[in-house]
N, C-alpha and C positions, 0 to 999 in steps of 0.2 A: 127600539129597535122600529123602522120606517118597516112598514108587507109592501113588497115587490108583487106584481102582477105579469105575469110574465105572456100572456095572450099572444100577443107579438113576437114573442121570439120563437113561444114554442109550433106556433100553426106553422111561422116559417123553417123552423128542424126538419119537422113534419115532413113539411108539401116538399121540401129539398131531397128526405130520402122514398119517399114514395116515386117521385120522379126520376130518382134513378132506378126505383122496381122497374119501372115500367116494361113490359117486353115476360114481367113474370108470369104464370099463371096463378088462378081464381086468389086465395086471399094473402096471398103474399106481396100482386102487386098492390091492392088498397086496403089492406088491415096492416095500421104503425109495425108493430111489432111483429108482426108474420113478415113485417116487408124487411123492417132492420137486421134482421136474423138472417134471412135468406142475404141478405147483401155482401153481412159479415163472413158469410160464407163463400159467397160468390169472389169476394177481394180476394180471399184466403187461397182459391185454388188459384184465379190471376197469375199471384202473386206467383204460386208455384208452376207454374207452366211455361212465364215467362221465362224462368229459370229451364225447364226442360226441354225449347225448343231448340234452344239452343244446341243439347244434346242429343235432340231427335235431328238436326241437320245435319249434327258430323256424321254421325251412323249413316243417313241417306249418304253424305258426298264419300263415306270408305269405300259404301258398298257399292256405290257407282263407278272408282275409282277401281277396285276389287276386278270387279265386270269386265272393265273394260281390259287388264292388263293380264285378267286370263287367257285373252283371246292371243295374247303375242307372249302366252305360255311361262307367265311374272305371276308371284306371289304379289299381293298386296303390301305386306310387309319387308318383302323384299324390292319392289321399286321403289319402297318411301328410303330406305336403304341410298340404294344407289342416285338418288335422287339429290339427299342431301349428302351424301360421299362426294359429287361428281354440280357440290355446290347448284344446282339447281333449286330455285327460292321458288316454287310458286305452293301456292296454299292448297288448300283441298280442297276450297270451294270452285276456286281453278282450275282444279287439273280433273275434276267432276265435270266442268261445265263443257270444256272440252273434251273431252272424253264423250260426252251426249252428244255436244253440236258440230264437232270437228270430228269421226275419229281417226284419217289422218296425219290431221297434228299430234293428234295423242300415241298413235304412232311412231311418231318421228322424239316422239319427246325420250316414251320405251329407246327407241333406239340409240337415241344419243347418252340417255343414263346408261343400256344398257353396256356402250362400252369403257 
């Protein structure tokens, strides 16, 4: 079998890893082995974080809706049940935005849900 020299490909692969590790601290940005390991961990955390972000935002929306609805003497769960019962199809993200930016409109939504 013929001998394969990998100089160009090897250097290109390592340069790509080092380039992605820009901004890391100390030898994690210059040393290939350390940079590669740091990037693997960073990728794992980024993957997990993308899923956690969805959970965290849903919790934030629920807290905002709960805070707004409690001003009208109604708990979050009872408000959501009333909205579903009266077929008011607003998702949590929009409800939370309305509760924060337009409290008067949110009070009207709650009033219609209470009926």
